[in-house]
N, C-alpha and C positions, 0 to 999 in steps of 0.2 A: 021514913026513913033514917037508913044508917048511915053512921059519920065515918070516915075513912079510917078509924083503928080498929074499927069491927068488923071482924073476916067473917066470911062467908065459911060455915062449917063444912059444908059439901062440897065447897071448892078446894079448902085445905086439904081435907080427905083424900080427895083426887088426886091435888098434887101430891100427898106423901103414896099413895100407891104406886104413881108413874114413877116415883124418885127410886122408889122399895124397886120396880119391876126391873126397872134400868140396872140397879146396881147387883139385881142377881146375873141377868144377863150380861153385864160385866165379867162378872165373876167365873160365870160358865165359860166365858169367853179367853179368860187367863188360863182357869185347867187345861182347856183345851191346848192350847200356844202352848205352856208349860211341859203338858204331856206330849204331844207329838213333837218338840221342840227339843225335851228333856233337857229343858229350863227351869228354873225355883222361880215360884209367884213374881216375884220382884221385875226377874230377868223377861218374865212373860207380858207383865204390864207395858216396861218398858219398850217392849216390841210393838205393842199394841198403840202406845204414845207415840212411840217415830212415826210408824205406819201412817195414822191419823195424822199428824203435823205436816208428813210429808207431802201427804195428798191432801193438803185444804178441806179436813172433814175432822167434824167432832168426833170423839171417839164411843160418845153415845150412839151414831151411826154405824161406826165401823163394827161395833161387837157382835149387835146382833149378827151382820155378816157371817161373820165369822162363824157364829154356832150354826147358824143355818145351812154353814158349809159353801154360800153362795161366794164368800171370798175363802181361798182355801188359805188354811191355816200355815202351810207348806212356805204360800206364797210370801206372807207375812212374815214370815220367820226368816225369809232367804232376803227378803228386803232391809230385815234389821240387820242382818250379816254383814251383807252388800255393804251399808250404810258404817257400819263400825269400824270396816278396813278402809272406809274413806277417811273417815273421821277420826285420827289417830287419836290417843289419849296424850296430854299435854304433860303426864306425868314420863319421864325417862331423864 
């Protein structure tokens, strides 16, 4: 029997692969949003993050729907722009 400090190599490998796959999909979603919204990658990430937060969903759940076009990138971009207008910056 293994102690609690000994990890299962297969489980670690599976977890790392899952994390890598999620990261790849997130980067694809950022690229799509950036291209279609004429945004830089930071702005695209911000739009993805804002949409996920405002819809009480995880970023890892939103990204694949953007990549698969189930969630149109333009809807996400429009949402981010609308929220930016509603939440003006405190600088001024």
